[in-house]
C-alpha positions as CSV (number, residue, x, y, z in Angstrom):
1,E,-16.2,6.3,24.6
2,A,-16.5,3.2,22.5
3,A,-13.7,1.6,24.5
4,A,-15.6,2.4,27.7
5,V,-18.8,0.7,26.3
6,R,-16.8,-2.4,25.4
7,A,-15.3,-2.5,28.8
8,A,-18.7,-2.3,30.5
9,D,-20.0,-5.1,28.3
10,S,-17.0,-7.2,29.1
11,L,-17.5,-6.5,32.8
12,A,-21.1,-7.7,32.6
13,F,-19.9,-11.0,31.0
14,E,-17.2,-11.3,33.7
15,R,-19.9,-10.9,36.5
16,A,-22.0,-13.6,34.8
17,A,-19.0,-15.9,34.7
18,E,-18.4,-15.3,38.5
19,W,-22.0,-16.0,39.4
20,L,-21.9,-19.2,37.3
21,A,-18.6,-20.3,39.0
22,M,-20.3,-19.7,42.4
23,A,-23.2,-21.8,41.3
24,L,-20.9,-24.6,40.3
25,R,-18.9,-24.4,43.5
26,L,-21.8,-24.2,45.9
27,G,-24.6,-26.1,44.2
28,T,-25.3,-29.8,44.0
29,H,-25.9,-30.7,40.4
30,D,-26.2,-33.9,38.3
31,A,-23.7,-34.3,35.5
32,A,-25.9,-32.9,32.7
33,R,-26.8,-29.8,34.8
34,R,-23.1,-29.3,35.7
35,R,-22.1,-29.6,32.1
36,G,-24.7,-26.9,31.2
37,L,-23.4,-24.5,33.8
38,L,-19.8,-25.1,32.6
39,V,-20.8,-24.3,29.0
40,A,-22.6,-21.2,30.1
41,R,-19.6,-20.1,32.1
42,A,-17.3,-20.8,29.2
43,D,-19.5,-18.8,26.9
44,A,-19.5,-15.8,29.4
45,L,-15.7,-16.0,29.6
46,T,-15.4,-16.1,25.8
47,H,-17.5,-13.0,25.4
48,A,-15.6,-11.3,28.3
49,G,-12.3,-12.0,26.4
50,H,-10.8,-14.5,28.8
51,P,-9.5,-17.1,26.2
52,H,-7.6,-19.4,28.5
53,D,-10.2,-19.7,31.2
54,A,-12.9,-20.2,28.6
55,G,-10.9,-22.9,26.8
56,L,-10.3,-24.8,30.1
57,A,-14.0,-24.5,31.0
58,F,-15.0,-25.9,27.6
59,L,-12.6,-28.8,28.0
60,E,-14.0,-29.6,31.5
61,A,-17.5,-29.5,30.1
62,S,-16.5,-32.0,27.4
63,R,-15.4,-34.4,30.1
64,T,-18.4,-34.0,32.3
65,G,-21.2,-36.5,32.3
66,D,-22.0,-38.4,29.1
67,P,-22.4,-35.9,26.2
68,D,-23.1,-37.4,22.8
69,S,-20.2,-37.5,20.4
70,F,-21.2,-34.4,18.5
71,E,-21.6,-32.3,21.6
72,Q,-18.3,-33.6,23.1
73,R,-16.4,-32.8,20.0
74,D,-18.0,-29.4,19.6
75,L,-17.0,-28.5,23.2
76,R,-13.4,-29.6,22.4
77,R,-13.6,-27.5,19.2
78,R,-14.6,-24.4,21.1
79,A,-11.8,-25.1,23.6
80,A,-9.2,-25.4,20.9
81,E,-10.4,-22.1,19.2
82,R,-10.2,-20.2,22.5
83,L,-6.8,-21.6,23.4
84,L,-5.2,-21.0,20.0
85,A,-6.7,-17.5,19.5
86,G,-5.6,-16.6,23.0
87,G,-2.0,-17.5,22.3
88,Y,-1.9,-20.8,24.2
89,T,-0.5,-22.6,21.2
90,V,0.8,-25.8,22.7
91,E,-2.4,-26.6,24.6
92,G,-4.6,-25.5,21.7
93,M,-2.7,-27.6,19.1
94,E,-2.9,-30.7,21.3
95,V,-6.7,-30.5,21.2
96,A,-7.0,-29.2,17.6
97,R,-4.9,-31.7,15.8
98,A,-6.7,-34.7,17.4
99,L,-10.1,-33.1,16.6
100,L,-9.3,-32.3,13.0
101,A,-8.4,-35.9,12.4
102,E,-11.6,-37.1,14.1
103,V,-13.8,-35.0,11.8
104,G,-11.9,-35.8,8.6
105,L,-10.1,-32.5,8.1
106,H,-6.5,-33.0,6.8
107,W,-3.6,-31.1,8.4
108,P,-0.9,-30.0,6.0
109,E,2.2,-31.5,7.4
110,S,4.7,-29.2,5.7
111,G,4.9,-25.7,4.4
112,G,5.0,-27.1,0.9
113,A,1.9,-29.2,1.5
114,A,0.1,-26.1,2.8
115,L,1.1,-24.1,-0.3
116,R,-0.2,-26.9,-2.6
117,S,-3.4,-27.1,-0.7
118,L,-3.8,-23.3,-0.8
119,F,-3.2,-23.2,-4.5
120,W,-6.0,-25.7,-5.3
121,L,-8.3,-24.0,-2.9
122,H,-7.7,-20.7,-4.6
123,V,-8.4,-22.3,-8.0
124,R,-11.7,-23.7,-6.6
125,T,-12.7,-20.4,-5.0
126,G,-11.9,-18.5,-8.1
127,A,-14.0,-20.8,-10.2
128,S,-16.9,-20.6,-7.7
129,W,-19.9,-18.3,-8.4
130,L,-20.0,-17.5,-4.7
131,R,-23.7,-18.4,-4.7
132,W,-25.7,-20.5,-2.2
133,R,-29.2,-21.7,-1.5
134,P,-30.0,-20.1,1.9
135,R,-30.7,-22.6,4.7
136,S,-31.4,-22.0,8.4
137,E,-29.1,-23.4,11.0
138,A,-31.9,-25.8,12.0
139,E,-31.7,-27.4,8.5
140,L,-28.1,-28.4,9.0
141,S,-27.2,-31.8,10.5
142,A,-25.1,-32.0,13.7
143,E,-22.3,-33.5,11.7
144,Q,-22.4,-30.7,9.1
145,K,-22.2,-28.0,11.8
146,L,-19.4,-29.8,13.6
147,R,-17.2,-30.0,10.5
148,L,-18.0,-26.4,9.4
149,D,-17.3,-25.0,12.8
150,T,-14.2,-27.1,13.4
151,C,-12.7,-26.0,10.1
152,W,-13.4,-22.3,10.9
153,S,-12.1,-22.6,14.4
154,A,-8.8,-23.9,13.0
155,A,-8.7,-20.9,10.7
156,I,-9.3,-18.5,13.5
157,G,-7.0,-20.2,16.0
158,L,-4.1,-20.3,13.5
159,S,-4.6,-16.9,11.9
160,M,-1.9,-15.1,13.8
161,V,0.2,-18.2,14.6
162,D,0.6,-19.9,11.2
163,S,-0.9,-17.7,8.5
164,M,-0.5,-20.1,5.6
165,R,-2.2,-23.1,7.3
166,A,-4.8,-20.7,8.6
167,S,-5.6,-19.6,5.0
168,V,-5.9,-23.3,4.0
169,F,-8.6,-23.9,6.7
170,A,-10.2,-20.5,5.9
171,F,-10.7,-21.3,2.2
172,R,-11.9,-24.9,3.1
173,A,-14.4,-23.4,5.5
174,L,-15.5,-21.0,2.8
175,L,-16.2,-23.7,0.2
176,M,-17.9,-25.9,2.8
177,T,-20.2,-23.1,4.1
178,L,-21.3,-22.1,0.6
179,A,-22.4,-25.7,0.1
180,A,-24.2,-25.8,3.4
181,G,-26.0,-22.5,2.8
182,D,-26.2,-20.9,6.3
183,P,-25.8,-17.1,5.7
184,R,-24.3,-16.3,9.1
185,R,-21.6,-18.8,8.7
186,I,-21.1,-17.8,5.0
187,A,-20.6,-14.2,6.0
188,C,-18.0,-15.2,8.6
189,A,-16.1,-17.6,6.3
190,L,-16.2,-15.1,3.4
191,S,-14.5,-12.5,5.7
192,G,-11.7,-14.9,6.3
193,G,-11.3,-15.4,2.5
194,A,-11.4,-11.6,2.0
195,F,-8.7,-11.1,4.6
196,A,-6.5,-13.6,2.8
197,A,-7.2,-12.1,-0.6
198,A,-6.4,-8.6,0.7
199,G,-3.2,-9.8,2.3
200,M,-2.1,-11.4,-1.1
201,N,-3.2,-8.2,-3.0
202,Q,-5.8,-10.1,-5.1
203,H,-8.0,-7.2,-6.1
204,R,-10.6,-9.0,-8.2
205,R,-11.1,-11.8,-5.7
206,L,-11.4,-9.4,-2.9
207,R,-14.1,-7.4,-4.7
208,R,-16.1,-10.6,-5.3
209,L,-15.8,-11.8,-1.8
210,T,-16.7,-8.5,-0.3
211,A,-19.8,-8.3,-2.4
212,A,-20.8,-11.8,-1.4
213,I,-20.4,-10.9,2.3
214,A,-22.9,-8.1,1.8
215,R,-25.3,-10.6,0.2
216,A,-24.9,-13.1,3.0
217,A,-25.4,-10.4,5.6
218,A,-28.7,-9.4,3.9
219,D,-29.8,-13.1,4.1
220,T,-29.6,-13.3,7.9
221,D,-31.0,-11.4,10.8
222,A,-27.8,-11.8,12.8
223,P,-26.7,-8.2,13.4
224,E,-23.0,-9.2,13.8
225,A,-23.0,-10.4,10.1
226,H,-22.6,-6.8,8.9
227,C,-19.3,-6.5,10.9
228,Y,-17.8,-9.0,8.4
229,V,-18.3,-6.5,5.7
230,A,-16.4,-4.0,7.8
231,L,-13.6,-6.5,8.3
232,A,-13.2,-7.0,4.6
233,D,-13.3,-3.2,4.0
234,A,-10.6,-2.7,6.7
235,A,-8.4,-5.4,5.1
236,R,-8.8,-3.7,1.7
237,A,-8.0,-0.3,3.1
238,Y,-4.8,-1.5,4.9
239,F,-3.3,-4.2,2.7
240,V,-4.5,-3.1,-0.8
241,D,-5.2,0.6,-0.8
242,N,-2.6,1.6,1.9
243,D,-5.2,4.1,3.2
244,W,-4.2,4.2,6.9
245,P,-6.9,6.8,8.1
246,A,-9.6,4.8,6.4
247,T,-8.3,1.6,8.1
248,C,-8.7,3.2,11.5
249,D,-12.1,4.7,10.7
250,I,-13.6,1.5,9.3
251,S,-12.3,-0.5,12.2
252,Q,-13.6,1.9,14.8
253,R,-17.1,1.7,13.2
254,G,-16.8,-2.1,13.1
255,L,-16.1,-2.1,16.8
256,E,-19.1,0.0,17.5
257,T,-21.3,-2.2,15.4
258,W,-20.0,-5.3,17.1
259,T,-20.5,-3.8,20.6
260,A,-24.1,-2.8,19.7
261,A,-24.8,-6.4,18.6
262,G,-23.9,-7.4,22.2
263,R,-21.3,-10.0,21.1
264,G,-18.7,-9.3,23.6
265,H,-14.9,-9.5,23.3
266,T,-14.2,-12.1,20.6
267,W,-11.7,-12.6,17.8
268,E,-13.5,-10.0,15.7
269,V,-12.8,-7.3,18.3
270,D,-9.1,-8.4,18.4
271,L,-8.8,-8.1,14.7
272,F,-10.4,-4.6,14.6
273,E,-8.1,-3.5,17.4
274,Q,-5.1,-4.8,15.3
275,F,-6.2,-2.8,12.3
276,V,-6.5,0.4,14.4
277,G,-3.0,-0.1,15.7
278,W,-1.6,-0.9,12.3
279,G,-3.2,2.1,10.8
280,H,-1.8,4.5,13.4
281,S,1.6,2.9,13.3
282,T,2.1,2.8,9.6
283,A,0.9,6.3,9.2
284,G,3.6,7.5,11.6
285,D,1.0,8.7,14.1
286,Y,3.3,7.6,16.8
287,R,1.6,8.9,19.9
288,E,-1.8,7.5,18.9
289,A,-0.2,4.1,18.1
290,A,1.6,4.1,21.5
291,D,-1.5,5.0,23.5
292,H,-3.7,2.5,21.6
293,A,-1.1,-0.3,22.2
294,E,-0.8,0.5,25.9
295,R,-4.6,0.4,26.4
296,V,-5.0,-2.8,24.5
297,Q,-2.1,-4.4,26.3
298,R,-3.5,-3.5,29.7
299,G,-6.8,-5.1,28.9
300,A,-5.2,-8.2,27.4
301,R,-2.9,-8.7,30.4
302,R,-5.9,-8.5,32.8
303,R,-7.9,-11.0,30.7
304,G,-5.1,-13.5,30.2
305,D,-5.1,-13.0,26.4
306,R,-1.5,-14.0,25.8
307,F,-1.6,-13.5,22.0
308,I,-2.9,-9.9,22.1
309,E,-0.6,-9.0,25.0
310,V,2.5,-10.5,23.3
311,G,1.5,-9.3,19.9
312,F,1.0,-5.7,21.0
313,R,4.2,-5.7,23.0
314,V,6.3,-6.8,20.1
315,Q,4.5,-4.8,17.4
316,F,4.5,-1.3,18.7
317,P,7.8,0.1,20.1
318,Q,6.7,3.7,19.6
319,R,6.1,4.5,23.3
320,Y,9.7,3.4,24.2
321,M,11.1,5.7,21.5
322,L,8.9,8.7,22.3
323,D,9.7,8.4,26.0
324,H,13.4,7.8,25.3
325,C,13.6,4.4,27.1
326,A,14.4,2.3,24.1
327,E,16.6,-0.1,26.1
328,D,13.5,-1.0,28.1
329,G,11.8,-1.6,24.7
330,I,14.5,-4.0,23.6
331,R,14.2,-6.0,26.8
332,D,10.4,-6.0,26.5
333,V,10.4,-7.3,23.0
334,D,12.9,-10.0,23.8
335,D,11.0,-11.0,27.0
336,A,7.7,-11.1,25.1
337,L,9.1,-13.4,22.4
338,A,10.7,-15.6,24.9
339,S,7.3,-16.1,26.6
340,W,5.8,-17.3,23.3
341,P,6.1,-21.1,23.2
342,A,6.4,-22.6,19.7
343,A,4.1,-25.6,19.2
344,D,5.2,-28.6,17.0
345,G,3.7,-28.7,13.6
346,V,3.2,-24.9,13.0
347,E,5.3,-22.4,11.1
348,Q,8.1,-21.3,13.4
349,I,8.8,-18.0,11.6
350,S,5.3,-16.6,12.4
351,N,3.8,-13.2,12.8
352,P,5.2,-12.6,16.3
353,F,8.8,-13.3,15.0
354,Y,8.3,-10.8,12.1
355,W,6.8,-8.2,14.4
356,G,9.6,-8.6,16.9
357,W,12.3,-8.4,14.3
358,R,10.8,-5.1,12.9
359,S,10.5,-3.6,16.4
360,R,14.1,-4.6,17.3
361,T,15.3,-3.0,14.0
362,M,13.5,0.2,14.7
363,L,14.9,0.3,18.2
364,A,18.4,-0.4,16.9
365,L,18.1,2.7,14.6
366,Y,16.8,4.8,17.5
367,T,19.6,3.8,19.9
368,G,22.5,3.8,17.3
369,R,22.9,0.1,17.6
370,A,22.9,-0.6,13.8
371,E,26.3,-2.3,14.0
372,A,25.9,-3.8,17.5
373,D,22.7,-5.6,16.4
374,A,23.9,-6.4,12.9
375,E,23.9,-10.2,13.4
376,Y,20.4,-10.2,14.8
377,I,18.9,-8.0,12.1
378,E,20.6,-9.8,9.2
379,E,19.8,-13.3,10.5
380,G,16.2,-12.3,11.2
381,R,15.8,-10.8,7.7
382,R,17.2,-13.9,6.1
383,R,14.9,-16.2,8.0
384,I,11.8,-14.1,7.1
385,E,12.8,-14.1,3.4
386,H,13.0,-17.9,3.5
387,S,9.6,-18.3,5.2
388,L,6.1,-18.4,3.9
389,L,5.6,-14.9,5.3
390,W,7.7,-13.5,2.5
391,R,5.0,-14.4,0.0
392,V,2.7,-11.7,1.5
393,P,3.3,-8.5,-0.4
394,A,2.7,-6.2,2.6
395,I,5.3,-8.1,4.7
396,R,7.8,-8.3,1.8
397,L,7.6,-4.5,1.4
398,D,7.8,-3.8,5.1
399,V,10.8,-6.1,5.7
400,S,12.6,-4.6,2.7
401,V,12.0,-1.1,3.9
402,W,13.3,-1.7,7.4
403,A,16.2,-3.9,6.2
404,G,17.1,-1.2,3.7
405,A,16.9,1.5,6.4
406,W,19.3,-0.5,8.5
407,S,21.7,-0.7,5.5
408,L,21.5,3.0,4.8
409,T,22.3,3.7,8.5
410,R,25.3,1.5,8.3
411,A,26.4,3.2,5.1
412,A,26.2,6.6,6.8
413,E,28.2,5.4,9.8
414,A,30.8,3.9,7.5
415,R,31.0,7.2,5.6
416,R,31.5,9.2,8.8
417,A,34.2,6.7,9.9
418,G,35.9,6.9,6.4
419,T,35.8,3.2,5.8
420,S,35.4,1.3,2.6
421,A,32.2,-0.5,3.8
422,V,30.1,2.4,2.4
423,R,29.9,0.7,-1.0
424,T,29.0,-2.6,0.5
425,H,26.1,-1.2,2.6
426,L,24.9,0.9,-0.3
427,G,24.8,-2.2,-2.5
428,E,22.7,-3.9,0.1
429,A,20.4,-0.9,0.3
430,R,20.0,-1.0,-3.5
431,R,19.0,-4.6,-3.4
432,R,16.3,-3.8,-0.9
433,L,15.3,-0.9,-3.0
434,A,14.8,-3.2,-6.0
435,V,12.4,-5.4,-4.0
436,I,10.5,-2.2,-2.9
437,A,10.3,-0.9,-6.5
438,A,8.8,-4.3,-7.6
439,S,6.1,-4.2,-5.0
440,P,2.5,-3.7,-6.3
441,L,1.5,-1.7,-3.3
442,P,1.0,2.1,-3.3
443,A,3.2,2.6,-0.3
444,R,6.3,1.7,-2.3
445,V,6.4,5.1,-3.9
446,S,7.3,7.1,-0.8
447,S,10.0,4.5,0.2
448,I,11.5,4.6,-3.3
449,H,12.0,8.4,-3.1
450,S,13.3,8.4,0.4
451,F,15.8,5.6,-0.4
452,R,17.0,7.5,-3.5
453,A,17.4,10.7,-1.5
454,V,19.6,9.0,1.1
455,I,21.7,7.2,-1.5
456,A,22.2,10.4,-3.4
457,H,23.2,12.2,-0.2
458,L,25.8,9.5,0.7
459,E,27.2,9.7,-2.8
460,D,27.6,13.5,-2.6
461,R,24.8,14.4,-5.1
462,P,23.1,17.1,-3.1
463,D,20.8,18.3,-5.9
464,K,19.4,14.8,-6.4
465,A,19.0,14.3,-2.7
466,V,17.0,17.5,-2.3
467,A,14.8,16.7,-5.3
468,E,14.1,13.1,-4.1
469,L,13.3,14.4,-0.6
470,R,10.7,16.8,-2.0
471,E,9.2,13.9,-3.9
472,A,9.2,11.8,-0.8
473,I,7.4,14.4,1.2
474,D,4.6,14.6,-1.4
475,A,4.3,10.8,-1.5
476,F,4.2,10.5,2.2
477,E,1.5,13.1,2.5
478,A,-0.5,11.5,-0.3
479,L,-0.6,8.4,1.9
480,H,-1.3,10.4,5.1
481,M,2.0,9.2,6.6
482,I,2.5,12.2,8.8
483,G,5.4,10.9,10.8
484,P,7.7,10.0,7.9
485,A,6.6,13.2,6.1
486,M,7.8,15.3,9.0
487,A,11.1,13.3,9.2
488,A,11.7,14.0,5.5
489,R,11.0,17.8,6.1
490,W,13.6,17.7,8.9
491,R,16.2,16.1,6.6
492,L,15.3,18.5,3.8
493,G,15.5,21.5,6.0
494,A,19.0,20.4,7.2
495,L,20.2,20.0,3.7
496,L,18.8,23.3,2.4
497,G,19.6,25.7,5.2
498,G,18.6,29.3,4.9
499,D,15.0,30.5,5.5
500,E,13.3,27.7,3.7
501,G,15.4,25.1,5.6
502,A,14.7,26.8,9.0
503,A,10.9,26.8,8.3
504,L,11.0,23.1,7.4
505,L,12.9,22.2,10.5
506,E,10.6,24.3,12.7
507,R,7.5,22.7,11.3
508,A,8.9,19.2,11.9
509,R,10.1,20.1,15.4
510,G,6.8,21.6,16.3
511,W,4.9,18.4,15.3
512,L,7.4,16.2,17.2
513,R,7.0,18.5,20.3
514,G,3.2,18.1,19.9
515,I,3.4,14.3,20.2
516,R,5.8,14.7,23.2
517,A,8.8,13.1,21.7
518,A,11.7,13.3,24.2
519,R,14.4,13.1,21.6
520,P,13.0,14.3,18.3
521,E,16.3,13.9,16.4
522,Q,16.3,10.2,17.2
523,I,12.7,9.7,16.1
524,V,13.8,11.2,12.8
525,A,16.8,8.8,12.7
526,V,14.2,5.9,12.7
527,A,11.8,7.4,10.2
528,M,14.4,8.9,7.8
529,P,17.8,7.2,8.5
530,G,21.1,7.8,6.7
531,I,21.2,11.6,6.5
532,G,23.0,13.2,9.4
533,S,21.6,15.9,11.7
C-alpha cells in the first residue's frame, strides 16, 4: 500500500515534468523565464526519482541566461548531487570536483588523506556539544547556503560510491551546519553523521547524534526533518544492534512519513529502501528480499536510476537461487558491474564491488563452483581487505563470514575427494573465524557456532558438531535470522537421524517449501555450507 502511494506521488511529479517540458518546447520565453521553467522541471524530475534527467536539466539551467554566480553554482551543485546519487559517477564527478574547488572545499586526493581528514573531523565532532543557536534559512547568506549545500551534496553523491570521502564531507557539513544554525539542515547533516557512526559501531557518538537530530527536528516545522531520526534509528538497528526486523519496521515507517510529507522520491527514499532490503536479506527472509529487490529494480530501471538498479542487481541474488537459475544470476551480477564506470579520483573498491563479490560467492556456493571460482573469490577478498571498506565492522564481519563459508565448502569437497587440501582449507576457515570472533557485533555469535560445527564435523567430532549446531540455532533465532536457523536445523537433523532428526528436517523443508525454493538442499548449501546432505 505504501509503495502504491509512493508510485502515485512519483507519477504526479512525472506529469508535472512533462507539462513543463511541453511549456519549454512550445512557448516563447526570455532567458530568465526559460531558466525558471528548467529549474521547475529539474525539481519535478528530482522528486519523481529521475536523477539523470534532473541533473541534465539543472546543468542546462545553469547555462541559460545570466544567473548570478551563487545561483549558477547552486544549480551545478544540484546537478552534481543528482548525477552522483543516480550512479552517473563520471559525469557527476566532473561537475562536483570543479565546484568544490570554487567554493573552497578541499578534496582528499588519496585514501590516506581521507582517513587523516576523517580522524580530525571525528575529534572535532566528538568534542562538540552538538548545540546551536537556531536561525531561519532567511538569516543565512547566499554564500553560506552554497557552501553548506555543496558540502552536503558531495556527502550524498559519494555515499554509495566512495564511503570514506563521503564521510569526510558528511562530517564537514555537520560542523558547518551547527555553526550556521539552520535546524532543517542540521537534522539532515546529523543523520549523515549518525549513519557513519553506526557503520563504525560508535555507540556513544551515535546516541548523541540521534538525540541532537530529535532536537533539531523539534526546532523546525519542516515535516521531513523527523525522517532523519528514523534514518538514524534504522542505521542503529542494522549496523549496531543487528536487529533485522526492527530495521525493516523503522524503515517502512520512515518511508510512510516521507511520503506523507510530499517530498517525492529522493535519496532518503533510496536509503530506506536499502535498509528494508538489507534487513530481509541478512535475516535470511529470502523470498521477501527477492520480491523487494525485484520491485525496487523495476522502478529504478524505469526512472533511469543507475545506482539503485545496479546496486540492487548486485546485492540480492536470492531470486536466482530460489528459482534455480543461478547461472543467470552470475551473468546479471557481472553485467551490472561492467555497466558501472569507475570515475577517476574515487575509491575503486567501493560498495558495488563488495556487493558483487558477496553475491558471486553466494552463487558459487549454490552452484557448486567453489573451486571453479576460487581465483575470483580469493582475489576479491584480498582486494576488499586492503581497501578502506575493511575498516567498517559490518563489512569486515560479512566478508569474513562468506570467505570462511567458501573455505569450509572447499574443505568439505577435499574431504570427499580424499585429498590433503582439507587441512589447508580448514586453516583458512579458522583464520576467518578469528576475525569473526574479534568482531564487536552481536551477529558474530551465530557465525562462531556455525563455523565451529562445520569444522568439528569435518574433523570427525560428531558430538561437538551437534552441540555447536544446537547453539547456532539458538543464536540465529535470537537474531531473528530465520533462513540460517532453518539451514542449521536441516544439517542437525541429517546428523542426528532418528525421530528428532526427521522432525528437524521436515520443519526446515516445510519452511523452504513455503518460500517456494526450487532446490531446498542447495539453499541450505549456501546458508550452512560444509556439512553434506
